[in-house]
C-alpha positions as CSV (number, residue, x, y, z in Angstrom):
1,M,0.4,0.1,-0.1
2,K,2.9,2.9,1.1
3,K,4.3,1.3,-3.0
4,L,1.6,2.5,-4.4
5,L,0.9,6.0,-2.4
6,I,4.4,6.7,-3.7
7,L,3.9,6.0,-7.1
8,F,0.4,8.0,-7.0
9,I,2.5,11.2,-5.5
10,L,5.6,10.3,-8.6
11,L,3.1,10.4,-11.6
12,S,1.0,13.3,-10.1
13,L,4.9,15.2,-10.2
14,N,5.0,14.2,-13.5
15,Q,2.3,16.3,-14.2
16,F,3.4,19.5,-12.3
17,Y,6.4,20.2,-11.9
18,I,8.2,20.6,-14.9
19,Q,8.2,23.3,-17.5
20,A,8.6,24.4,-20.9
21,Q,11.7,25.4,-22.4
22,D,11.8,27.7,-25.3
23,K,14.9,25.5,-27.2
24,I,14.4,22.0,-26.0
25,I,17.6,19.9,-25.0
26,V,17.4,16.5,-23.2
27,G,20.2,15.2,-22.0
28,N,24.1,16.1,-21.8
29,N,26.4,13.0,-23.8
30,A,29.2,14.4,-21.9
31,L,28.1,13.1,-18.6
32,N,27.4,9.8,-17.8
33,C,23.8,8.6,-17.4
34,L,23.9,8.8,-13.0
35,E,25.1,12.5,-13.9
36,D,22.8,13.5,-16.0
37,P,19.0,14.3,-14.4
38,N,17.4,14.2,-18.1
39,C,19.2,10.0,-18.6
40,I,17.5,6.5,-17.5
41,N,18.4,3.4,-17.9
42,R,15.7,1.6,-16.4
43,L,11.9,1.6,-17.3
44,H,8.8,2.4,-14.5
45,P,6.0,4.1,-14.2
46,A,7.1,6.5,-11.4
47,I,10.1,7.6,-13.5
48,P,9.5,11.3,-13.3
49,M,9.1,13.0,-16.7
50,T,12.4,15.8,-16.9
51,S,11.1,17.8,-20.1
52,L,8.0,19.1,-21.2
53,A,7.7,19.5,-24.5
54,K,4.4,20.4,-27.0
55,P,3.1,18.6,-29.9
56,G,5.2,19.6,-33.1
57,D,8.3,21.2,-31.1
58,T,11.0,20.5,-31.9
59,I,13.3,18.1,-29.4
60,Y,17.5,17.4,-29.2
61,F,18.1,14.1,-27.5
62,N,21.3,14.1,-26.5
63,S,21.9,10.3,-26.5
64,R,25.0,8.2,-24.9
65,N,26.5,4.9,-26.5
66,C,24.7,1.9,-25.1
67,D,27.5,1.0,-22.4
68,D,27.8,4.7,-21.6
69,V,31.1,5.3,-21.1
70,D,33.5,7.9,-23.3
71,L,34.3,6.8,-26.0
72,N,37.8,8.9,-26.3
73,P,40.6,6.1,-27.7
74,N,42.2,8.5,-25.4
75,A,40.3,8.0,-22.1
76,P,40.8,6.1,-19.3
77,K,38.9,2.5,-19.1
78,D,35.4,3.2,-17.5
79,P,36.0,0.7,-14.5
80,R,32.2,0.2,-14.6
81,I,31.8,-1.7,-18.1
82,D,33.2,-5.0,-16.3
83,D,30.0,-5.5,-14.8
84,P,28.4,-8.8,-15.3
85,Q,24.2,-7.7,-15.5
86,W,25.9,-4.3,-18.1
87,G,23.8,-2.7,-15.4
88,T,24.9,0.9,-17.1
89,V,22.5,-0.7,-20.4
90,H,21.0,1.5,-22.1
91,P,20.8,5.0,-21.1
92,M,18.4,6.9,-22.8
93,A,17.8,10.7,-23.0
94,G,14.7,11.6,-21.4
95,P,11.8,11.2,-20.6
96,V,9.5,14.0,-21.5
97,H,6.3,14.5,-21.1
98,I,4.2,15.4,-24.3
99,E,2.0,18.2,-23.8
100,G,-1.9,16.9,-23.8
101,T,-1.4,13.5,-24.0
102,E,-3.5,10.9,-22.1
103,A,-3.6,7.3,-21.9
104,G,-4.8,5.2,-24.4
105,D,-3.5,8.1,-27.0
106,V,-0.8,7.0,-29.9
107,L,2.6,9.4,-30.0
108,K,3.4,10.2,-33.2
109,V,7.7,10.8,-33.9
110,T,8.9,11.6,-36.7
111,I,13.0,11.4,-36.9
112,Q,13.9,14.9,-38.4
113,K,17.3,14.2,-38.4
114,I,20.1,12.5,-36.7
115,I,23.9,14.4,-35.6
116,P,26.8,11.0,-34.7
117,G,29.3,11.8,-32.9
118,N,33.1,11.0,-33.7
119,W,34.0,7.4,-32.1
120,A,32.1,4.4,-32.0
121,F,32.9,0.7,-31.3
122,T,31.8,-2.7,-31.8
123,Y,32.7,-6.0,-30.4
124,T,31.5,-9.6,-30.7
125,E,30.7,-10.7,-27.0
126,G,27.8,-12.8,-26.9
127,G,25.7,-12.3,-29.6
128,F,23.1,-14.7,-32.0
129,L,26.3,-17.3,-32.3
130,S,27.9,-17.0,-28.7
131,D,28.0,-20.7,-29.0
132,E,29.7,-20.8,-32.4
133,V,31.7,-18.0,-32.4
134,G,33.1,-17.6,-28.8
135,N,36.6,-15.0,-28.8
136,T,35.9,-11.8,-28.0
137,L,37.1,-8.6,-30.5
138,S,36.5,-5.7,-30.2
139,V,36.5,-2.5,-33.1
140,K,37.1,0.9,-32.4
141,W,35.6,3.7,-35.3
142,K,36.3,7.0,-36.3
143,L,33.1,8.7,-37.6
144,N,33.0,11.6,-39.6
145,S,29.0,12.2,-41.2
146,E,29.4,10.3,-44.1
147,Y,31.3,7.1,-43.4
148,A,33.2,4.8,-40.7
149,T,36.8,3.4,-40.8
150,S,38.7,1.5,-37.9
151,D,42.5,0.5,-38.1
152,D,41.4,-2.7,-36.4
153,L,39.8,-3.6,-39.4
154,P,41.5,-2.2,-42.8
155,G,39.7,-2.7,-45.5
156,I,36.1,-2.1,-44.3
157,R,34.2,1.4,-45.1
158,L,30.9,1.5,-43.8
159,P,28.2,4.1,-44.6
160,N,26.8,6.1,-42.7
161,R,22.6,4.8,-42.0
162,S,22.5,6.3,-38.1
163,F,18.9,5.2,-36.1
164,P,18.5,5.2,-32.5
165,G,18.3,1.5,-31.6
166,I,15.2,2.6,-29.1
167,V,12.5,4.7,-29.1
168,T,10.6,3.9,-26.2
169,V,7.0,5.6,-23.8
170,L,7.2,4.9,-20.3
171,P,5.5,1.6,-19.5
172,G,1.7,2.4,-17.6
173,I,1.1,0.6,-13.9
174,E,-0.8,-2.5,-15.6
175,Q,1.4,-3.0,-18.3
176,H,4.8,-2.9,-15.9
177,A,3.2,-5.5,-13.7
178,K,2.4,-7.0,-16.3
179,I,5.7,-7.6,-18.3
180,L,7.4,-8.0,-14.5
181,A,5.4,-11.3,-14.0
182,R,5.6,-12.9,-17.5
183,E,9.4,-12.4,-17.2
184,S,10.0,-13.7,-13.8
185,E,7.6,-17.1,-15.4
186,L,10.0,-17.4,-18.0
187,L,13.5,-17.0,-15.7
188,K,11.7,-19.5,-13.7
189,A,11.5,-21.9,-16.6
190,G,14.9,-21.4,-17.8
191,G,14.1,-18.6,-20.4
192,S,16.9,-15.8,-21.2
193,V,15.9,-12.9,-18.9
194,M,17.4,-9.9,-17.3
195,M,15.2,-9.1,-13.9
196,P,15.6,-5.7,-12.4
197,Y,18.9,-4.7,-11.2
198,G,19.9,-1.9,-9.2
199,K,24.0,-1.6,-9.8
200,Y,24.5,1.9,-12.0
201,A,20.6,1.9,-12.1
202,S,19.0,5.9,-13.2
203,P,17.4,7.4,-11.2
204,I,18.7,6.4,-8.3
205,E,16.2,7.6,-6.0
206,I,13.5,5.6,-8.0
207,C,15.7,2.5,-9.6
208,G,19.2,2.4,-8.0
209,E,20.5,0.6,-5.1
210,G,18.1,1.1,-2.1
211,G,15.8,2.8,-4.5
212,I,11.6,2.5,-4.2
213,F,11.4,0.7,-7.2
214,S,14.7,-1.1,-7.6
215,E,12.9,-5.4,-7.3
216,E,10.9,-3.8,-10.0
217,C,12.4,-1.4,-12.6
218,L,12.7,-3.1,-16.2
219,R,15.8,-3.8,-17.9
220,T,16.2,-2.1,-21.0
221,I,17.5,-5.1,-23.1
222,P,14.1,-6.6,-24.6
223,P,11.6,-4.3,-26.9
224,R,8.1,-4.7,-25.5
225,E,4.9,-2.9,-26.4
226,Q,5.6,0.5,-25.6
227,G,8.9,0.6,-27.8
228,G,11.9,0.3,-26.5
229,N,15.2,-1.0,-27.7
230,L,13.9,-2.1,-30.8
231,D,16.8,-2.3,-33.2
232,I,15.5,-2.1,-36.0
233,R,17.6,-0.6,-38.5
234,Y,15.3,1.6,-40.9
235,L,14.2,3.9,-38.0
236,Q,16.3,7.0,-39.9
237,S,15.7,10.3,-40.4
238,G,12.3,10.8,-42.3
239,V,10.7,7.9,-40.5
240,T,7.7,8.1,-38.2
241,I,7.1,5.7,-34.9
242,Y,3.7,5.1,-33.3
243,L,4.4,4.5,-29.6
244,P,1.3,3.2,-26.9
245,C,0.9,6.1,-24.8
246,E,0.0,4.7,-21.6
247,L,0.3,7.3,-18.9
248,P,-0.2,10.9,-18.9
249,G,2.8,12.8,-20.8
250,C,3.6,9.4,-22.4
251,G,7.2,9.9,-21.4
252,L,9.7,9.5,-24.5
253,A,12.9,8.5,-24.2
254,I,15.5,8.2,-26.9
255,G,18.6,6.6,-26.5
256,D,21.7,3.7,-27.7
257,V,22.0,5.4,-31.3
258,H,23.7,3.7,-33.9
259,Y,25.8,4.9,-36.5
260,I,24.6,1.3,-39.1
261,Q,23.7,-2.0,-38.2
262,G,23.0,-5.2,-40.5
263,D,19.8,-6.7,-39.8
264,G,19.8,-9.3,-37.1
265,E,22.8,-7.2,-34.8
266,V,24.0,-10.6,-34.6
267,S,27.2,-9.5,-32.3
268,G,25.0,-8.1,-30.2
269,T,26.1,-5.0,-30.5
270,A,26.8,-2.8,-34.0
271,L,28.8,0.8,-34.5
272,E,27.7,2.2,-30.6
273,M,28.1,5.9,-31.0
274,D,27.0,8.7,-28.8
275,A,24.7,11.2,-31.5
276,T,21.8,13.4,-31.3
277,V,18.7,12.9,-32.4
278,I,16.2,15.7,-33.5
279,V,12.2,14.5,-33.6
280,T,8.7,16.1,-33.7
281,T,6.0,14.9,-32.0
282,E,2.3,14.7,-33.1
283,V,-1.0,13.1,-30.4
284,L,-3.7,11.1,-32.3
285,K,-6.8,10.7,-30.5
286,G,-8.7,7.8,-30.6
287,G,-6.2,5.9,-32.7
288,R,-5.2,2.3,-32.6
289,K,-4.9,0.7,-30.1
290,L,-0.9,-0.8,-30.8
291,G,-1.3,-3.5,-28.4
292,R,1.4,-5.6,-30.1
293,G,3.8,-3.5,-30.4
294,P,4.8,0.1,-32.0
295,H,4.3,0.6,-35.9
296,F,6.2,2.9,-38.1
297,E,6.8,4.3,-41.7
298,G,9.1,6.5,-44.1
299,P,10.5,6.6,-47.9
300,S,11.2,2.7,-49.3
301,S,14.3,3.6,-50.0
302,L,15.2,3.4,-46.5
303,L,14.4,-0.5,-46.7
304,N,17.3,-0.7,-49.9
305,I,21.0,-2.0,-49.1
306,P,24.2,0.3,-49.1
307,S,25.4,-1.4,-51.8
308,E,25.1,-1.6,-55.4
309,R,25.8,-5.5,-55.3
310,F,25.4,-8.3,-52.9
311,Y,26.1,-11.6,-51.9
312,A,23.6,-13.3,-49.9
313,T,23.5,-17.1,-48.3
314,T,20.7,-18.9,-47.4
315,G,19.5,-21.5,-44.2
316,F,17.1,-24.2,-43.5
317,P,16.3,-25.6,-40.1
318,L,18.8,-28.5,-40.0
319,K,21.1,-29.9,-37.6
320,N,23.3,-32.4,-36.5
321,R,21.5,-34.9,-34.3
322,E,22.0,-35.2,-30.6
323,E,21.9,-31.5,-31.5
324,I,20.2,-29.3,-28.9
325,P,20.0,-25.6,-30.3
326,S,21.1,-23.5,-27.0
327,D,17.9,-21.0,-27.6
328,I,15.7,-23.6,-27.2
329,A,17.5,-26.4,-24.6
330,Y,15.0,-24.5,-21.9
331,L,12.4,-26.2,-23.1
332,A,14.1,-29.7,-22.2
333,S,12.4,-31.2,-25.5
334,E,13.7,-35.2,-25.4
335,K,11.8,-35.1,-29.2
336,I,14.8,-32.6,-30.4
337,P,17.9,-34.4,-29.9
338,Q,16.5,-37.4,-32.2
339,L,16.1,-35.3,-34.6
340,E,18.1,-33.9,-37.9
341,N,15.6,-31.4,-39.1
342,L,13.1,-29.0,-37.3
343,S,9.7,-28.0,-37.7
344,K,9.6,-24.3,-38.8
345,D,12.5,-22.8,-37.0
346,V,13.0,-19.5,-37.9
347,S,16.2,-19.1,-35.3
348,L,17.6,-22.5,-36.5
349,A,17.4,-21.5,-40.4
350,A,18.6,-17.9,-39.5
351,K,21.7,-19.5,-37.6
352,N,22.8,-21.8,-40.3
353,A,22.6,-18.8,-43.0
354,L,24.9,-16.9,-41.0
355,L,27.0,-19.1,-40.7
356,E,27.5,-19.7,-43.8
357,M,27.8,-15.6,-44.3
358,I,30.7,-16.4,-42.1
359,D,32.9,-19.0,-43.8
360,Y,31.9,-17.0,-47.0
361,I,33.6,-13.4,-45.5
362,S,36.3,-15.7,-43.7
363,L,37.2,-17.3,-47.2
364,T,36.7,-14.5,-49.6
365,Y,38.2,-11.6,-47.9
366,G,40.6,-13.2,-45.8
367,Y,39.3,-12.0,-42.2
368,T,38.8,-14.4,-39.2
369,R,36.3,-16.1,-38.0
370,E,35.8,-13.4,-34.9
371,E,35.6,-10.6,-37.8
372,S,33.5,-11.9,-39.4
373,Y,30.8,-12.4,-37.5
374,L,31.8,-8.5,-36.4
375,I,31.3,-7.5,-39.5
376,A,28.1,-9.6,-40.7
377,S,27.0,-7.5,-37.1
378,V,26.9,-4.4,-38.8
379,A,26.0,-4.9,-42.5
380,V,24.8,-8.4,-43.1
381,D,20.9,-8.3,-43.3
382,L,19.1,-11.7,-42.3
383,R,15.4,-11.5,-44.2
384,I,13.3,-14.6,-44.1
385,G,12.2,-15.9,-47.4
386,Q,9.5,-17.7,-46.8
387,L,7.3,-19.3,-43.7
388,V,5.1,-21.4,-45.7
389,D,7.2,-24.2,-46.9
390,V,7.2,-26.6,-44.2
391,P,9.3,-28.0,-42.5
392,N,12.1,-26.3,-44.1
393,V,11.3,-22.8,-43.9
394,G,14.0,-20.4,-45.2
395,V,16.1,-17.1,-44.6
396,T,18.7,-15.6,-46.4
397,A,21.4,-13.1,-45.2
398,I,22.5,-10.4,-47.5
399,L,26.4,-8.9,-47.8
400,P,26.2,-5.8,-49.4
401,M,29.3,-5.9,-51.1
402,D,30.7,-2.1,-51.5
403,I,31.7,-2.1,-47.7
404,F,34.8,-4.3,-49.0
405,V,37.8,-1.3,-50.1
406,K,41.2,-1.3,-51.3
407,N,43.5,-1.4,-47.6
């Protein structure tokens, strides 16, 4: 009962204590998230909205990279990066109270421009093929407005296709409780879930160690119905995203900006950078409920690969006998080890297409297996070919060949 009373008070404060500004600048990417009062890295309905904007206002979201570290190559190592629970992930600029919005509205967010920082990183720790590619590789990139290059990975030049990995609103009270319950159930069943964790959480007083709701603040790793870590590479300048507003003011936050990414972000990271994301908003009253997740629209040119030519591999849900794919091992099925063919398993088909692509990059261009995995994460698109030719659904891995340049 005490927590409910505190939550009610905090939600009330969200509506009254913030003031509008002539120029709406949210966040300071020169500070880490614990130092910046306009930065959060957890999600909860009690998190205060620290800025106010009217529909139609231009909002500048100054966002830090996903690990919340100083990207200058000469900067000392941030000791927080060794936290096994990734407590600093993901810093988001916001949340912003959008004036006139109510629960049940749809928030229309249009990305006007993205200004990249000077540096980025990519690494291969974990990711989609963590069982297949075990060694960790880290690469630093130098960025400009047109392309990225790296002394750590010569022969590659990646075009600027910047987008925010995270665009979200705060969850409502009922939605938050539902998410927390279902993710707890999945964890107990053996599924992969990152539960609330107070270390390095922001805001400290709400989500940090000893905070009011430290055991309830949602991590930002997965996307959910209200948006979040979508990691959709098509959310570039000119795209409009539709989000379901679940609280008065919505609580818009943006972060985890990528300079470029392949469809799948298979190593777990893209080109992770600091950036400024400039957006405008509009409120839609009486719109669709968006109960399954956000919608978005934009120019069809954003669906293209950044290359004039491509090379592609294919994959189907085939495996060795006795092999149990790691992502479904928690189901403990006795049937899976006895089969060499699984029915309609898109994840296994994608894995096989990706392994073929890694082999192709390595053999054709002379990169190591780890380097090829990293290249796939930042440039290769995984796309579904078909879902109906049972049992073998098909996935393709598409490599844009123009990223390869002479040393």
